[in-house]
C-alpha positions as CSV (number, residue, x, y, z in Angstrom):
1,M,40.3,13.4,-48.5
2,L,38.7,10.1,-48.8
3,L,41.0,8.5,-50.3
4,T,43.5,9.2,-47.8
5,T,40.9,7.8,-45.4
6,L,40.5,4.8,-47.3
7,Q,44.1,4.2,-47.8
8,T,44.6,4.6,-43.8
9,L,42.1,2.0,-42.9
10,L,43.3,-0.4,-45.5
11,L,46.5,-0.3,-45.5
12,P,47.5,-1.8,-42.0
13,L,44.6,-4.1,-42.8
14,V,46.3,-5.7,-45.7
15,G,49.4,-5.9,-44.1
16,L,47.6,-7.7,-41.1
17,L,46.2,-9.9,-43.7
18,L,49.3,-10.8,-45.1
19,F,51.4,-11.3,-41.7
20,L,48.6,-14.2,-40.5
21,A,48.7,-15.8,-43.8
22,V,53.1,-16.3,-43.8
23,W,52.4,-17.1,-40.4
24,N,49.9,-19.6,-41.1
25,G,51.8,-21.1,-44.1
26,V,55.2,-20.8,-42.7
27,A,53.7,-22.5,-38.8
28,K,52.9,-25.4,-40.7
29,S,56.1,-26.4,-41.7
30,I,57.9,-26.1,-38.6
31,D,57.9,-28.9,-36.0
32,T,58.9,-28.5,-32.6
33,S,59.8,-31.1,-29.6
34,L,56.1,-29.7,-28.1
35,G,54.0,-30.3,-31.7
36,Q,53.7,-28.3,-34.5
37,F,54.5,-24.5,-33.9
38,P,50.9,-22.3,-33.3
39,G,49.3,-20.9,-35.9
40,P,46.4,-17.8,-36.2
41,A,43.7,-20.6,-35.3
42,Q,45.4,-22.4,-32.7
43,V,46.6,-18.6,-30.7
44,W,43.3,-18.0,-30.8
45,T,41.8,-21.1,-29.6
46,Q,43.7,-20.5,-26.7
47,T,43.0,-17.0,-26.6
48,L,39.9,-17.9,-25.7
49,T,40.8,-20.8,-22.9
50,L,42.6,-17.9,-21.3
51,I,39.4,-16.0,-20.8
52,D,37.6,-18.3,-19.6
53,E,40.3,-19.3,-17.2
54,H,40.3,-16.1,-15.8
55,S,36.1,-16.1,-15.1
56,A,36.3,-19.1,-13.4
57,Q,38.9,-17.8,-11.0
58,R,37.0,-14.7,-10.6
59,E,33.7,-16.8,-9.5
60,K,36.4,-18.6,-7.4
61,A,37.2,-15.6,-5.4
62,E,34.1,-14.6,-5.4
63,A,32.5,-17.8,-4.2
64,F,35.6,-17.4,-1.6
65,Y,34.7,-14.0,-0.2
66,E,30.8,-14.9,0.0
67,R,31.7,-18.2,2.2
68,Q,34.0,-16.0,4.7
69,E,31.2,-13.4,5.2
70,Q,28.8,-15.9,6.0
71,R,30.7,-17.7,8.4
72,N,31.8,-14.4,9.5
73,A,28.1,-13.1,10.1
74,A,27.1,-16.5,11.5
75,R,30.4,-16.0,14.3
76,V,29.0,-12.5,15.0
77,A,25.4,-13.4,16.0
78,Q,26.8,-15.9,18.3
79,D,29.3,-13.8,19.9
80,P,29.0,-10.1,19.6
81,T,32.5,-9.1,20.7
82,Y,34.2,-11.5,17.4
83,E,36.3,-9.5,15.2
84,P,35.9,-11.0,11.6
85,K,38.8,-11.4,9.8
86,V,39.2,-12.1,5.9
87,R,41.6,-14.1,4.2
88,P,42.3,-12.9,0.8
89,F,41.9,-15.1,-1.9
90,T,45.3,-17.2,-2.7
91,G,44.6,-18.5,-6.3
92,A,47.0,-18.9,-9.1
93,P,47.1,-15.2,-10.9
94,T,45.5,-15.2,-13.8
95,F,46.8,-14.1,-17.3
96,F,45.0,-11.1,-17.3
97,D,46.7,-10.9,-14.0
98,Q,49.6,-11.1,-14.9
99,I,48.9,-8.4,-17.8
100,W,48.1,-6.0,-15.0
101,T,50.9,-6.9,-12.5
102,S,53.6,-6.0,-15.1
103,L,51.3,-2.5,-16.7
104,Y,51.3,-1.3,-13.0
105,T,55.0,-2.3,-12.8
106,V,56.5,-0.7,-16.1
107,M,54.5,2.5,-15.1
108,I,55.9,3.1,-11.6
109,G,59.6,2.3,-13.0
110,F,59.1,4.5,-15.7
111,L,57.6,7.3,-13.5
112,I,60.9,7.2,-11.5
113,A,63.0,7.3,-14.4
114,S,61.0,10.3,-15.9
115,V,61.2,12.4,-12.5
116,I,64.9,11.8,-12.3
117,A,65.4,12.1,-16.5
118,V,63.8,15.2,-17.5
119,P,65.2,17.5,-14.3
120,V,69.0,16.5,-14.7
121,G,68.6,16.5,-18.7
122,I,67.2,20.2,-18.5
123,V,69.8,20.8,-16.4
124,C,72.4,19.1,-18.8
125,G,70.9,21.1,-21.7
126,L,70.9,24.6,-20.1
127,S,74.8,24.2,-18.8
128,K,77.9,22.7,-20.7
129,S,79.6,22.2,-17.9
130,A,77.4,20.0,-16.3
131,Y,77.0,18.2,-19.8
132,T,80.3,17.4,-19.5
133,A,80.7,16.0,-16.2
134,I,77.4,13.7,-16.7
135,N,77.8,12.9,-19.8
136,P,80.7,10.1,-18.7
137,L,78.5,8.5,-16.5
138,I,75.7,8.1,-19.0
139,Q,78.2,6.8,-21.5
140,L,79.2,4.3,-18.7
141,F,75.6,3.1,-17.6
142,K,73.7,3.5,-21.0
143,P,74.5,0.2,-22.3
144,V,74.0,-1.8,-19.3
145,S,71.6,-4.6,-19.9
146,P,69.0,-5.6,-17.3
147,L,70.1,-8.8,-16.7
148,A,73.4,-7.2,-15.5
149,W,71.3,-4.8,-13.1
150,L,68.9,-7.5,-11.6
151,P,71.3,-9.4,-9.3
152,L,72.8,-6.2,-8.1
153,V,69.1,-4.5,-7.6
154,T,67.7,-7.6,-5.9
155,M,70.3,-7.6,-3.0
156,V,70.1,-4.1,-2.6
157,V,66.2,-4.0,-2.3
158,S,66.6,-7.8,-0.2
159,A,69.4,-5.7,2.2
160,L,68.0,-2.3,2.3
161,Y,63.9,-2.9,1.6
162,V,63.1,-4.6,5.2
163,S,59.6,-4.6,7.0
164,D,57.4,-6.6,8.8
165,D,54.4,-5.5,7.2
166,P,56.0,-3.9,3.7
167,M,53.8,-1.5,1.0
168,F,55.5,-3.0,-1.8
169,S,56.4,-6.5,-2.4
170,K,60.3,-6.9,-3.2
171,S,59.6,-8.8,-6.4
172,F,57.7,-5.5,-7.4
173,V,60.2,-2.7,-6.1
174,T,63.2,-5.0,-7.6
175,S,61.1,-5.0,-11.1
176,A,60.6,-1.7,-10.9
177,F,64.0,-0.6,-10.4
178,T,65.3,-2.5,-12.8
179,V,63.2,-0.7,-15.6
180,S,63.9,2.8,-14.1
181,L,67.8,1.9,-14.5
182,C,67.4,0.9,-18.0
183,C,64.7,3.1,-19.0
184,L,66.8,6.6,-17.4
185,W,69.0,7.3,-20.3
186,P,66.9,7.8,-23.7
187,T,65.0,10.3,-21.9
188,L,67.9,12.3,-20.3
189,I,69.7,12.2,-23.3
190,N,66.7,13.7,-25.8
191,T,65.7,16.3,-22.8
192,A,69.4,17.6,-23.0
193,V,69.6,17.8,-26.9
194,G,65.9,19.4,-27.2
195,V,66.9,22.1,-24.4
196,S,70.0,22.7,-25.9
197,N,68.7,23.0,-29.1
198,I,66.0,26.0,-28.5
199,E,66.2,28.4,-31.3
200,K,68.7,31.3,-30.4
201,D,65.8,33.6,-31.3
202,L,64.0,32.7,-28.3
203,V,67.0,32.7,-26.2
204,N,67.3,36.3,-27.3
205,V,63.9,37.0,-26.3
206,S,64.2,36.0,-23.1
207,R,67.3,37.9,-22.7
208,V,65.9,41.3,-23.6
209,L,62.6,40.9,-21.5
210,R,64.9,39.6,-18.7
211,L,62.8,36.7,-17.8
212,K,63.4,35.7,-14.4
213,P,65.2,31.9,-14.6
214,L,62.0,30.0,-14.0
215,T,59.7,32.2,-16.1
216,H,62.6,31.2,-18.9
217,L,62.1,28.0,-17.5
218,T,58.6,27.2,-18.1
219,K,57.9,30.0,-21.0
220,I,61.3,29.3,-23.1
221,V,62.6,25.7,-22.1
222,L,60.0,23.9,-22.1
223,P,57.5,24.3,-24.7
224,A,60.5,24.1,-27.0
225,S,61.7,21.3,-26.1
226,I,58.8,19.3,-25.7
227,P,59.4,17.4,-28.9
228,M,62.6,16.3,-28.3
229,I,61.4,15.1,-24.4
230,F,58.5,13.2,-25.6
231,T,61.1,11.5,-27.8
232,G,62.9,10.4,-25.1
233,L,59.9,9.3,-23.1
234,R,58.2,7.4,-25.6
235,L,61.9,5.7,-26.5
236,S,62.3,5.0,-23.0
237,L,58.6,3.6,-21.9
238,G,59.5,1.0,-25.1
239,I,62.8,0.0,-23.6
240,G,61.3,-0.1,-20.0
241,W,58.7,-2.7,-21.0
242,M,61.2,-4.7,-23.2
243,V,63.6,-4.7,-20.4
244,L,60.6,-5.6,-17.2
245,I,59.5,-8.7,-19.4
246,A,63.3,-9.8,-19.2
247,A,63.9,-9.2,-15.3
248,E,60.2,-11.0,-15.0
249,M,61.4,-14.6,-17.0
250,L,64.9,-14.1,-15.0
251,A,63.8,-13.7,-11.3
252,Q,60.6,-15.6,-11.7
253,N,58.9,-12.0,-10.7
254,P,55.0,-11.7,-11.2
255,G,54.2,-11.1,-14.4
256,L,53.6,-11.3,-18.2
257,G,57.4,-12.5,-18.4
258,K,56.9,-14.9,-15.4
259,F,53.8,-16.3,-17.1
260,V,55.8,-17.1,-20.6
261,W,58.7,-18.7,-18.6
262,D,55.9,-21.1,-16.8
263,E,54.2,-22.0,-19.9
264,F,57.8,-22.8,-21.8
265,Q,59.0,-24.7,-18.8
266,N,55.3,-26.5,-18.4
267,G,56.1,-27.7,-21.7
268,S,52.2,-29.4,-22.6
269,S,51.1,-29.2,-26.3
270,E,49.1,-26.1,-25.7
271,S,52.4,-24.3,-24.2
272,L,53.4,-22.7,-27.6
273,A,50.1,-20.9,-28.4
274,R,49.8,-19.8,-24.9
275,I,53.3,-18.2,-24.9
276,M,52.2,-16.6,-28.8
277,V,49.5,-14.9,-26.8
278,A,51.3,-13.8,-24.5
279,V,54.1,-12.2,-27.0
280,L,51.5,-11.0,-29.5
281,T,50.1,-9.2,-26.2
282,I,53.7,-7.7,-25.0
283,G,53.4,-5.9,-28.8
284,A,49.9,-4.8,-28.2
285,I,50.6,-2.7,-25.1
286,G,53.9,-1.6,-25.9
287,F,52.1,0.0,-29.3
288,V,49.0,0.9,-27.0
289,L,51.6,2.7,-24.5
290,D,53.5,4.0,-27.4
291,R,50.1,5.5,-28.9
292,L,49.1,7.2,-25.2
293,M,52.4,8.8,-25.5
294,L,52.1,10.4,-28.5
295,S,48.4,11.3,-27.8
296,L,49.5,13.2,-24.8
297,Q,52.3,15.1,-26.4
298,R,50.1,16.4,-28.9
299,K,47.8,17.6,-25.6
300,V,50.4,19.5,-24.2
301,S,52.9,20.4,-27.8
302,W,52.4,24.0,-28.6
303,D,52.9,23.1,-32.2
304,K,49.8,21.3,-32.9
305,N,50.4,20.9,-36.9
306,S,53.4,19.1,-36.3
307,V,53.2,15.5,-37.7
308,L,53.7,13.4,-34.7
309,R,54.3,9.2,-35.6
């Protein structure tokens, strides 16, 4: 038991240290138009710089709102009928603001895709006719790149999402629906496969007990197909995260993708290190999202002894 625990802790650490050593050695031999490729030390320095920039921007925002409160209080004191107005802080979004924007966008796009994919997948798994009808559409749209979807989604959103006071910005809606279109298919396919491969014994039990369709779905179909459904959800979330970054870079929508593109266009000696910070952050967030989905699968799965990775 102790040996297994040590292996679980030490092996990832050894792999990480080996990666850092190789990265540091290779970086020293690569010279670019913006200078030497950043190693771990330079990336760490820029990470601290980005944290400091975020803190400084938050302090500016707090001071901005504090000044507004003081001015509004003075105006109200002079004229009790005056209605105070609070203007939003318009400073440039920080690296951490961009992270939150991307996370929020990908989760909305992923939820939209899941709400569509899981029910359609269940229908396809239960009905061969439905699967036969929908499968050509799946195979047709599944390979389409997000770079192909993005212009179409942008034009459709611009044409249909017209409002004087929109709840969401057009850039957010465009990115979210692009994510949905691209991460829809793994969940749909895996759900259909999981439902169609339910053990015959379970189906026979349902028939013997004469379970109603809804009871059959909730007591037999869903519990038995949970592993495959979550496999699809994990794949979809990973694909959605990759798609979002590409969409933000191409469309210049707010988020981590725009941060990477802006730094690339900036072309300063620090840009490569800041891009590497973003790249590592994107990877770390993708890993955390996958682990969260895995934890959720463990909680809802009936088989608590199954090996989940």
